[in-house]
C-alpha positions in Angstrom: -10.2 0.2 -18.2 -10.0 3.1 -20.7 -12.5 5.9 -19.9 -13.7 7.9 -22.9 -13.8 11.6 -21.7 -14.4 13.3 -25.1 -18.0 13.9 -24.1 -17.1 16.1 -21.1 -13.7 17.6 -22.1 -15.2 20.9 -23.4 -18.4 21.0 -21.2 -17.8 22.9 -18.0 -19.6 21.4 -15.1 -20.1 18.0 -16.8 -19.1 14.8 -15.0 -18.7 11.2 -15.8 -18.8 8.4 -13.2 -16.9 5.2 -13.4 -16.8 1.9 -11.6 -14.9 -1.3 -12.3 -12.9 -4.2 -10.7 -9.2 -4.4 -11.1 -7.4 -7.8 -11.0 -3.9 -7.4 -9.5 -3.5 -11.0 -8.3 -0.3 -11.5 -10.4 1.6 -8.5 -8.8 4.5 -9.8 -6.9 6.0 -8.0 -3.9 9.2 -9.7 -2.8 7.7 -13.2 -3.3 4.3 -12.3 -1.9 1.1 -11.6 -3.8 -1.0 -9.4 -1.5 -3.8 -8.6 -4.0 -5.6 -11.9 -3.7 -9.0 -10.2 -3.9 -10.3 -8.0 -6.7 -9.8 -4.2 -6.2 -13.1 -2.3 -6.5 -12.6 1.1 -8.1 -15.2 3.8 -8.3 -15.2 7.6 -8.8 -16.0 10.5 -11.0 -14.2 12.7 -13.5 -15.5 16.3 -13.4 -14.9 19.2 -15.8 -14.0 22.1 -13.5 -13.6 25.1 -15.8 -11.8 23.1 -18.5 -9.7 21.3 -16.0 -10.6 17.6 -15.6 -10.5 16.4 -12.0 -10.5 12.7 -11.3 -11.5 11.7 -7.8 -11.9 8.0 -7.0 -11.3 5.3 -4.5 -9.8 1.8 -4.7 -10.9 -0.7 -2.1 -9.7 -4.3 -1.4 -8.5 -6.7 1.3 -4.8 -7.4 1.2 -3.5 -10.9 2.2 -0.2 -10.3 4.0 2.4 -12.0 6.1 3.6 -10.3 9.3 7.2 -9.3 9.1 7.7 -9.9 12.9 5.9 -13.2 13.6 5.5 -14.6 10.0 1.8 -15.3 10.5 -0.6 -14.5 7.6 -3.2 -11.8 8.2 -5.7 -9.8 6.2 -5.8 -6.0 6.1 -8.5 -3.7 4.5 -7.1 -1.1 2.1 -9.0 2.0 1.1 -7.0 4.3 -1.1 -8.4 7.7 -2.3 -7.0 8.9 -5.6 -7.3 12.5 -6.9 -5.5 13.8 -10.0 -5.8 16.3 -12.8 -6.2 15.1 -16.4 -5.3 17.1 -19.5 -5.0 16.7 -23.2 -1.7 18.4 -23.3 0.8 20.0 -20.8 1.5 23.7 -21.0 4.8 23.3 -19.1 6.9 20.1 -19.1 7.7 20.3 -15.4 4.2 19.4 -14.1 4.4 15.7 -13.8 1.4 15.4 -11.5 -1.0 15.8 -14.4 -2.0 12.7 -16.2 -2.2 13.1 -20.0 -5.1 11.8 -22.0 -4.6 9.7 -25.1 -7.1 10.7 -27.8 -9.6 11.8 -25.1 -9.2 8.5 -23.1 -7.8 8.0 -19.6 -6.2 4.7 -18.8 -7.7 4.1 -15.3 -6.2 0.6 -15.0 -2.7 2.1 -15.2 -3.5 5.1 -13.0 -5.0 3.1 -10.1 -2.4 0.3 -10.4 0.4 2.8 -10.1 -1.3 4.5 -7.1 -1.8 1.1 -5.3 1.7 0.0 -5.9 3.1 3.3 -4.6 0.9 3.1 -1.5 2.2 -0.3 -0.4 4.2 -0.3 2.9 7.6 -1.8 3.0 6.9 -3.6 6.2 3.7 -5.3 7.3 2.8 -6.1 10.9 -0.3 -8.0 12.1 -0.6 -5.5 15.0 1.5 -2.7 16.4 2.2 -4.7 19.6 3.3 -7.8 17.8 6.3 -9.2 19.7 7.7 -11.3 16.8 9.8 -14.4 17.1 12.7 -15.2 19.5 15.9 -14.7 17.6 17.4 -17.7 19.4 14.8 -20.5 19.3 12.2 -19.0 16.9 9.3 -19.2 19.4 6.4 -16.9 18.8 6.7 -14.3 21.6 3.0 -13.3 21.2 2.1 -16.7 22.8 4.3 -16.0 25.9 8.0 -15.9 26.8 10.3 -18.6 25.4 12.5 -20.9 27.5 15.7 -19.4 26.3 18.0 -17.9 28.9 19.3 -14.4 28.3 22.3 -14.7 26.1 25.2 -12.7 27.4 27.5 -11.0 24.9 31.0 -12.6 25.6 32.5 -9.2 25.5 30.3 -8.1 28.5 30.6 -11.4 30.5 33.1 -9.8 33.0 30.6 -6.9 33.7 27.8 -9.5 34.2 30.0 -11.2 36.9 30.5 -7.9 38.6 26.7 -7.3 38.7 26.2 -10.8 40.1 28.7 -10.1 42.9 26.8 -6.9 43.8 23.5 -8.8 44.1 25.0 -11.3 46.6 
């Protein structure tokens, strides 16, 4: 969505609200497509003494796969976005200001970039997820597996010493 800001660029105190849905269902993250639902975007651009301030929020439900137990789960995402907009930069070093193109702001690009950068590298269904047994692949969230403790062959002699102490 391109937002026309020409009506508020030179009017201090003016504001322009926006609201739209963003379809990111084709974004691929390592073989997964977490944006299965539309992203609802809303906010306002305000002229604060000739500085345009965009404040908005992107909300959706992500469809993810737990990196520990491999079960699919849903997670709500609410991402606040706040940035300055300008027609031109006074210094080239300020890369946090988004430039307008002929008085228009590309909100689709701005919010897509913010959402992609906010994605976590790892996803877990819960903080106490125990994952899968590395030996048999059983889901340890359902209880312990039937695998015996595997002893590192390099430490087998030490295990025998501990067994003798316990006798």
